[in-house]
N, C-alpha and C positions, 0 to 999 in steps of 0.2 A: 504494500500500500504506500502511495507516495506521501511524502511529508511536505506540507504546505509551508509557505514563508512564515505564517503566523505561528505554526507549531515549532519551526526552527527558532523563532524569536523567543518562545517560552523556555527553550533549552538554555540558551545563552544568558537569559535574564534571570532565571529562577533556579536552575539545577545547581547543586552544591559544587563549588569551585574545584575542590579536590577530585570529585568524580569526573567533572568535565575535562580537567587536565589529563587524567588517566585515559579517558575516552579518546582524546585527540592526540596526546603526546606519544602514547605507546605505539600506535600504528605509524606515526610519523617517524619516531626513532627507528623502528624496524625498517621502514622504507628507505631512510637515509643510510642505515647500516648496510642494507642490501646493496645499495648503490656503491658504497665504499668497498664492499666485499668482492665486487667484480674484479677490481685490481688486485686485491689481496689474494683471492683464489688463483688468479693468473700467476702471481708471484710464487705462491707455494708450489704449484705444479711445475712451473718453469724452473724453479730452484732445484727441484729433485730430478726433472727430466732433461734440462739443458745445462744448468749450472749458474753460478753467480753472474757470469757475463750476460746471460739471457735476462736475468733480473735487472742488471744495469741498463740494458736496452729499454726495458719497460719503464724504468725511471726517467729515461730521456724522453719517451713519448708521453708520459703521464701529464706533463704540463698542458699539452693541447687538449686533453680531456677535461682538465680543470678550466681552461678557457671556455670550452663548450658548456660545462656545468655552470659557470658563472653567468653566462648569457641566459641560459635556461632558467636559472633561479631568479635572475633579475626580472624576467618577464613573468615567470610563474608566481613567485612570491609577491611581486608587485600587483599582479592581477588578483591574487588571493587577498592581499591587504585591502585593495580597492573594493573587492566584492564584500568583505566583512564590514567595512565602514559604510558602504552604501546600503547594505541590508539593515544595519543598525539605524540608519537615518530613514529607512522606509522607502528609499529611492530604487525601486526594482528595475526600472528602465535603464538607469545609468549602470547598475550592477551588470545587467545583461550585455550592454555594449562593451563594458570593460573586459568581460571574459572572452567575448567574440574577437575583440581587437587583439587580446593577448595571444589567442590561438593563431591568428594570421601572422602576428609578429614573430613568434617563435619558429613557425614554419619557414618564413622567408630568411630569417637569420641563420637557421641551421643549414639550409642549402648553400647560402653564401659562404659560410665558414668552411664547409666541406670542400668547396671549389678552391678556396684560397689555400687551405692546408695541402691538398693534393698537388696543386700547381707549384707551390713553394716549399715542398717537404724537405728538401736538402738544406737550404739555408735556415729553416725553422729548427731542424735537428741540431745544426751548428749552434744556434742561439741557445738551445737548452743543454749544451755541454757535451755533445756527442764526440767521442774519441774515435780514432781510426779503428780500434779494436771493436768498439761497440756499434759502429755505424751499420754494418750489414744486418745485424739482428734488429736494430731500430727501424730500418727501412722495411724489413719483412713484416714486422709487427705493426708499425705505424700506418702503412698503406691501407691495410684492412680495417684498422680502427677508424681511420679517417673516413672511409666509405660509410661506416655505420653511424657517424655522428648525428644525423637527423633522427635516427631511431633511439638515440640516447637523449637528445635534447627535448623533443616534443613530449614524450611521456613524463620527463622530469618536470616540465612546466605544467602540464595538465594535472599531475598528481597534487601539486600545491593547491590548485583551485578546486580539485575534487575534495580534498580535506576541508577546505573552507566551506564547501557546499554541504558539509555534514556527513561525508562518507570516508572517514579515514581508513576504515578496514579495507575498502575497495582499493584505495591507493596503495595500501600495504600489499595487498594480493598482487597487484600489477607488478610491483617491483620484485616481490618474492618469487613470482613465477619466472622472471628473467634470470634471477640468481640461481635458481634450481637448475634451469636448463644449462646455464654456463658451467655450473659445478659438475653436472653429469658428463658434458661433452669435452671439457678440458682434458681429463685423463684419457678419454677415448682418442682424441686427436693427437695428443702428445706421446702417450705410451703405446697405443695400439697401432696407429697409422704413422707414428714417428714424424709428425709434421712440425715439431718444435714450436717456436714462438708464433708461427703462422697459425698453427692449430689452436693455440690459446686465443688468438685474436678472432678467429672464426667462431669459436664457442661464445665469446663475449658478444659479438654482433648478433648471433642467433638468439641469445637471451634478451637483448635489447629490442629486437623485432617483436618478440612475444609480448613484452611490456607495452610496446607501442600499440599493438592491436587491441589489447585489453583496455588501455586508456582511452583510445578513440571510441570504442564501443560504448563508453559511459556517457558520451556527449548528449544523446537524446534522452538520457535518464536523469539529468540534473534535477535535484529536488526543489530548489528554490527558484529556478529560472526555466523559461521556455524560449529557445532560440528561433530567430528568423533570419532571413538573408541580410537585413539591414544591420544586424549585430556584427557581421563580419566585414563591413565596410570601414576601412581605417579612418579614424578621426584623430587629427594631430593632437588635440587637447587631451583626449582620452589616452592616447599612446604616451604622451608626455607624463600624465599622472601615474600611469602604470610603471613607467621607467623610473620616475622619481621615488615612488614607494618601494621599488625593488632595488634601488641603486646600492643600498647597504649590502644586500646579499651579493650583488655583482662585485663590489669592491672587496668584500671578504674573500670571495673565491678567486677573483682575478689576481688579487695581490699575491695569492699563493703561487701563481704562475711566475710572477716577477721574482718572488723569493726563491723559488726552485731554480729558475734560470740563473740567478745570481749565485745561489748556493752551489749548484752543480759546477759552474765554471770555477768558483773559488776552491772547491774541493779538489777539482782536477789539477789546478795550478799548484796549490800548497801541498796537496797529497803527493804530487810527483816529487816534491822536494823532501818528503819524509820517508820513513821506512815502509810506509803502507803502500806507496805508489798511488796512481791516479784512480784506478778502477775500484779498489777496496773502499775508500771513503765515499766515493760517489754511490756505490751500490748499497753500502750499509746505511748511510744517512737517508737514502731514498726509502729504505724499509722502515726506518724510524718515523719518517714523515707520514708514510701510509698507515702505520699502526696508530700514530697520533690522529690521523684522519678518522679512525674509528671512534676515538674519544670525542672529537669535534662533531661527528655525526650524531652521537648520542646527545650532546649538549645542545646542538642546533635543533635536533628533533624535539627536545623538551621545550625550547624557546619558541620554535615555530608552531608546535602544537598548542602552546598557550596564546599565540598571536591572535587567532580569531576571537578568542574569549575576551582578551584585552581590547582588541579593535572594536568589537561589537559594543561592549559596555562603555568604552570611551565615547563612541559615537552616540550612544543612548544617554550619556552623562551620568552613568552609574559608577561613580568613582570609587566607592567602597569595594566593589567587586574587582575593579581594576587593580587596586592595591593588594588585595588578598591573592589574586592570581599571580601577581609579580612576586610576592613574598614566598609563595609555595614553590614557584619555579626556581628561585634563588636557593632554597634549602635543598631541593632535590639535586640541582646541578652541582652544588658544592660537595655533597656526599659522594657523588659519582667521581668528581675530579680528584678528591682525596684518595679514593680507592685506587684509581688509575695511577696516581703518584706512587703509592706503595708498591704496586706491581712493577712499574718502570724502574724504581730504585733498588728493589730487593730481589727481583727475579727476572732480570732482563735476558739472561741466557736462555731461559725457557721459551721466550718469544723468538729469539734469534734462531733457535734450533728448528722452529717450525718451517723456516724458509730454505731448508737444505742443509746438507751435512758438510760444513766447512771446518776449518781449524786455524790455529795459530793467529796470525795478525788480523785476519778478517774478524774472527770472534772477539778479539781484544778491542778492535776499533768499534764494533757494533755495540758492545756492552757500554763502552765509554760514551758513545753517541746517545744512547737511551738515557743515561744518568745525567749527562750535562744538558743536552738540548731540551729535555722535558723536565728540568729541575723545578720550574715554577708553574707546571701545568695545573696545580690546584686553583690558580687565579683565572684560568681560562673560562670556567663556568660562569663566573661573575660577569666578565666582559661580554660573553655571548648573550646572556639574558638582557643586559642593559642595551646592547645594540639592537636586538630584535624588538624590545619594548619600545624604543624610540621609533622604530619603523612602524610598529603596530598603531601608535597614536598619531601617525601622520607627521612625524618630524624626521624626514629622511636625510636632511642635510647633517644634522647632529649625529645620526646613526652612521652616515657615511664617513664623517670625520673620525669617529671612534674606530671604525674598521680600518680606515686608511692609516691612522696613527700607528696601530700595532704592526701592520704588515709592511708599511713603507717608511713612514717618517721616523720610526724608532729602529726598525730592523735593518734597513739598508745602510745607514751610517755606521751602525755597530758592525755589520758584516764587512764593510770596507776598512774599518779601523783595527778591530781586534786581531785579525789574522796577521797583521804586520808585526805584532808583538808576540802573539802566541802560536803562530803557525797554523796548521790545519785544525788544531783544537780550538783556536779562536773563532773559527766558523761555527762551531757547536755552541759557544757561549753567547752567540747573538740571540738564541732562543729565549733564555731566561731574562736577558737584558730587556728585550722588547716586551716580554710578558709583564715584567714588573712595572715598566713605565706606562704601559697601556692600562694596567689595573688602576693606577693613580688617576689617570684621565677619566676612566669610566666611573670611578667613585665620585669624582667631582661633578660629572654630568648628572649622575643619579641623584645626588643630594639636591642639586638645583631643580631637577624635574619633579622630585617628590614635594619640594616646597611649592612649586607651581600647581601641582595636583591638589594640594590642600587649599590653595586660594580658589581654584576652580570649584572645589567641593563646597566652599563657603558661599560662593556667588551663585551656585546652581539652584 
């Protein structure tokens, strides 16, 4: 039975906040985890079937998938935030146009990005730190991944809006189906057909196509909206609003690309001057970043799952529920961040061994990378919730500044300065330096926004 807009309203306005967050955040976390696991699963099977050079190649290609994800989330999360706010205001027509415009935008952008990547694949791989040893593997893997980018981006954007429509479990199923297919066919193509990194890439794209099909099937089943042809006619103002609401998600993800490109190149340069060589630091740190992406996925899932609750109640001027949702998200995120910290610091070798049987210098550097680079990961949950909160209440500029500060303003100078004094380990210390400074900025922004929320509550 279909859920009407008024019924959806009663859920966001009256259902207990804790139950709502569980309902929306858990499927969102699972969906994002599944998305992260595409690369993790590839790395595990490639590590055992090809070796650490194969994993190094996937780390070279990984930034282009982050570029694709950043654009997908900008449009999808922006469309979701726009949908939630307009539903809270009771403006169904604008909400409908927002979703339709977002769908057209992500389709056009995904096709364009695919063309650019495939045409300029060699210089792009150079930009992301490809060495002569890793290049053949990276070309084999990257060409197939590039062809599949639209099947990654379109369901990624659609799932954000499907969650905001009140169907987080459907979005979760869409992503989970793709991950299961990828996990099944990875070992088949790598170990049975001996296709190496190409086999891993084909399995990934097969999973993405499955998610694409399931996501598109949902469109005529939207609970809060009914689409018509006019919804899909691009409106500059609507597209601008979607992009502005989602710009924080874009910066958060796209900045990872800049960070990885810079980090890969620095690791190759300073690693070559050390006992570890160029390939070991590049491969090991890439694994650390991808494992950290699992933590980020959980934290972003909690925050994004809370987003429609905050956005709806902020639009409806129910500020008490806004504050309660924010506080619960903080507590959950910090508990998870602290647990991750304990794992990274005290059992890093357990994680390293999942990605293949290596020894000596490789294991030594990988353990060091986990302990140093993720030293201040307990602060990550706080930053993530603040950033998504600002996005949810329609303050994308502040959200973007916070995201940009951690990934670019603080990280890049540290990455350029510290290795000059500490060598290859200096590249690793950029992580905690950026995390610490970003935490201080996010704390300041939150204190100011909470004071504004109190003023709004008094005047409401």
